[in-house]
N, C-alpha and C positions, 0 to 999 in steps of 0.2 A: 423469444426476444430481439426486439429490432437491436440495432448499433447503442441506441443510447439510453434505452430503460427497458426492464424485464415488463415482462406481458402480465406475467400473472399475480402480479402484487405491488400494495404499496404501504408506505409507511407513516407514521405518527408519529411528530419527537416529545409522544408523551405516554403516559398510561392513557388505555381505552377501553371502557368495558362494553358489554356484548349487548347493554340496553342503546347504548350511544351507535355503534353500527348497526341494530335493530332500524334506529332512527335514520340513518343514513341511506341506506337500504330503500325506505318510505319514499323519501326523498328522489332517489334514483328510479324507482318504478313510476314516480309521476312524469319523469321527464321520459318515458320508454327506455329506459337503462336494465329494466329488468332489476332482479336483486343479486346483485355480482358478489358485494361483498360476503366473506366466509369469516370463519371464528378467529377474533384477533388473537394476535401470542405476543407477550412482550415482557418489558420490563417495567418499574416506574419511570423510568424517563423513555420507553420507546415501546413502539406497538407496529407491529409488520402484520398486513392483512390480505388474505391472498385476496386475489381477484379472478372471479370465470367472465368470460363475454366479452364485453365493451374493452376499448382500448382505457390503459388508467389513464391516459391525458385526458379522455370524454369526462371519465370518472369524478379527476378533480376539478377539470372546471366546473362541470354540473353542479357538484358540493359547494364550492366557493361562490359560483353565480347565486346559490341559492340561500346563502349565508348560513350554512348547515354549522351545526356542531364541531363536527369534522371537517371543516373548511381550508384546516390548517394541512389537510393530508397533502403528502407529496408523492411521485414517484419514484421507484427504485434507480435510481441513476446510476447509468456504467460511468467508472471512470477506467483510465488506459495508463499501463505501466508507462514511465516518461524513458523507455527504450522500443516504445512500440509508433507507430504512424498507425491513424485511421483513415483506412481509405474502403470508402462507400460500406458495402454491408459485410465486408469481409476485414475485422480487425486484427491487429495482432502482426502486419507485417513489420519484423523486426529491421532497425537499422545494422549494417553491417557487424557481423559476427566472424571472428576467425578461430576457429582451435589451434591453439598454437602447439606444433612437436616440439621433441626435446632440444633440439636445434635454438628453434625460434623459443625458447622461453628460457634457455641457460643465463644464470646467473640474475633470474628472477626471484626475488624471495620474500618471507613475511617476517616481519622484526620478532625477535624473541618476545615470549610472554614475561615480561618481570616485574619486578615494583613501582609502583608509583614513587615520584620525588617525595623526600622526606617530609611527612607535615602536610602530603595532598591525598587526597582520597582519588579514586578509579571514577572518571566521567563515567553517567550513562544515558547511553543514544537509545529509543527504543524505536525497533525498524517497522513499519508497516511493512509488510511487503507481502513475499513467496513463502517465506518460512526459509531459515538458514538452516543448512544440509549440513551433515557431517563433511571434513575434507582433513587430510592428514595434516594440513601443513595450519591450520587452526588448533588453540588451544584444545586441550580435552574439556567437553561438556562436565566431567567431575572434580570431586576435589574442594578445596575450603576458598578458592579465589579464581571461579569460572571466567572465563570471556564471554562466553553466552548464558544469558539466562532465559530461562524458557516459563513464562507465565504460566499459571495455571489458569487459563484462559481459552476457550475457543468459540468462533460464531456462533451462534446459536438459531439467530432470529432470521437469516437469511445464511442460510448453511453454502460454502464454497460447493459451486456444480463443476466438480472436474469433467474434462471430456474423457467418454471410455477407450481407451488404448490397449492393444495388447505387442506382444513383443514381436517387432519388425516393424511398428510403426514410428513417423519421424517423431521426435520429442518437441513440442513447443518450447524455445530456449527461455522461456519468462521460468521455468522450474529453476533455471540457475540464477534468477536476477538477484535473489536475497543475500546466496552467498557470494556471487562477485563483488556485490556493495559490504559488506562484511569483509572481503579481501581489503578492498580500497581503504575502509576505515582502519583496519590494523596497521597497514602503512601510514597511513595519514594522524594517527591519535591510537600510537600503541600501547597506551594505558589502560583506553576507554573499553567499556563492557557495552556490548548489544542485546537490550532486550526485544529476542525476536517475536514479532508478532505475525501470524500467517493471514494475511488478508484478501491475497490476490491469486486468480487461479493461475494455472501453467499456460494459459492463452494470456495473460496479462492484464484480464479485466478486475476488476474490484466494484463492488457493490456499496452503496450510500450508505445502507444502516450497519452494514459489518465494518465501516470504516466508524460510523458511530458507537456502535457496540464496544470497539477497541479504544474508542478516547473516553466513553463512561470509566473503565477499567481502568485507564492512566489514571483519571482525576483519583480514583479511589486509591491506586495503588503509591501515588505522589502522596498520600498524605501518611506513608508510612516507611516510604523506601527515597533513594535518589531516584531525582530524573533530569536531566537536562536536556536535551534535544530529543525530539520527535522527528524522523526522518521519512520524507513520504515523498516519494519518489513514483508518481502519479498524478493524473487531473482530468481536466476535461472542460472543452467549451462550452459556454449553454447553449440551448437551444433560442430561439425568438421569444417562445413562452413562458421560458423559465427565468425565476429569481437566482440570483446566487445562495447557496445553502445555508440558510440561518440556521440550521440547527450542528451542524459542522461550526458556522462561524461560533456560536453561542459557547460548546463545547473546547474550541481552540482558545476562545478568550480565557474559558474557566483555569487551564493548564497554564494559560500567560501568569495568570494571577501568583502563582506559586515560583516565577520565577522561570519556567519554563521555555527554551527556545524552540523553533520550528525551520526547515529547510523542507522545500516543495519545489516541484518540477515545473518548468516554465512548456513544457509540452516539446512536442519534435513538430507540429503541424508546420512550423515554420512561417506565422502571422502574427499581427498585433493586436487578436481578439484575447482579451483576460483568460486566462486558463485558473480555475480553481481545483485544490483550494490556494493554491499561490497566488492569486493575484488578492488575497485576502491582506498580504502585506501592505494594501493602502489602506487599512484600516485597524489594523493587527499590528504594533512594531514590532513587537516579536517573532513574527513571519519572516522569513527571507526566502522572496522568490528567486531561483537561482536558474539563470540561462546557462548554453554551453558556447563559450566562445572565450575570449582575451576577455573585450569589453562589448559595448553595444552596437560599436561602431565596425567593432572585427570580431563579428560574430559567426558562428557555424549555420549553412545554409538552413538547417531543418531547426533550430532552434526558434523556439516562440519570443517575441520581443515585443518593446512597448514600455510607456513609463512607469508601470506596475513590475516588471522586472528590475529589482535590488543587484544582484549579485551577478557574475560571471565566473565560471569557471569550466576547466577544460573538460568537454563532456567523451573524451578518446581517452581509454584507459584497459592498461593489462593487469589482469585480476585471477584470481581462483577459479577453477569450475568445477563443481562437485559434479559425482559420480552420478551416472545411470545405465540401464541397460534395455535400450534400445525402446522406450517407452513403455516399460513394464512399470503399471501403477502398484505394483505389491509391493515393489522395490522402493520405491518415492516415500510410500507410507510406511516400509521398515526404516528408513534412511530418518523421516521427520519421529518416528517413534525414539529413535537413537539405538536399534535393536544390533547387539551386537558387532558395533562396526568399530568398538573400539577394546572388545574384550578379548579377554586370550583365545577365545574360540573364532574372532574373525579372520575372515578369507581374505586377504588385503590382495591377493592374486586377483581377482573377480571384481575390484573396483575398478572402475574405469574414471580416472580425476586427472587432474592437470591445470592448464593457463588458459586465457582465453585472451583475446582483443576485440573491446567492443566498443560502440558510440553510442549515444545517447544523453539526452539533460539528467535520465537517472544519474549517471554519475558525478556530473557537475555536481548534484545535491549531493553525493556521497561526500564529497572531499568539503564541500562549504558545511553541513553537519558534523564530518569531523573538528573544521577548522573552531565551530562555535562548541564544541565538548572539551576542546583543549583549553578554550579562552575561559570555561566554566569552572575552571579549577585552579587556573593560573593566577 
């Protein structure tokens, strides 16, 4: 994979047949690119196609130039969590994170999980992120009134590719990203629920088809359950040859028609180039693009900025950090599965969790998402 897109697959924002892929391969072969497209896999709204051989950008351009049926093919673009900086070929350089010890976390707490005011329901925030992990200070995930909603969904067309780690390896801090954000939501929107959707790898990368799958799920989810805000603490600047991700825009617009609001990160590159999906704020009124700082004139040095940024909130925050064991992948898998971490046999003595201090536009977005959730039920 390059810095900005996957080398081994492309996608189309619709259902595609094998016959259409065969015709596309015929056109590619006529352009000396061989027959690189493999068997399509998808749903009635999205198809992912493996690529073997030529660069996916060359495949995309050849099909578009030829006016093929598959001219709407797109590269599988990579988005970066709004806590991280893109730096050449090595993505995932986090902004400053400090693990707070007992002395420096004294007095920090999350509000109690109490009933919402009379006559009001709990607002729901869909958090498209690294997956919220258990923490002793979060309300328990079981019972009739849960804080954390676990959707019956997982990415299937572009599965998450976690780096292989063993005990003793360093842990990419993105493993804690969603949990840290969930803690901020608990502080700023104490009655809100979080619908946790695992779209981000532990290196902070997010694949575009995975986001589209998640949004397709949310469109169906909203037809039968409350959904007020979608929090997207990730983004990317377009390459020179790229157009904005229209398949994503169409799905966001579909959710907006239900009254759903969006909060998305302005990114940590410090420049004025639009960062998507946040930059859709210029076209979708329900989208709130969020930068880090007090205002455009008093912004943090790392925050994306420009006339496409609508809101400014502090991106420096203290919140909860979930347990980990030196990069043990099985521990993280067990956490995501909720295995025995709150049951009577849970060994709390082996769980290393606490508080941290972190900065990035991700946390400005979390604060804005909480505000929007409060407004939804005011």
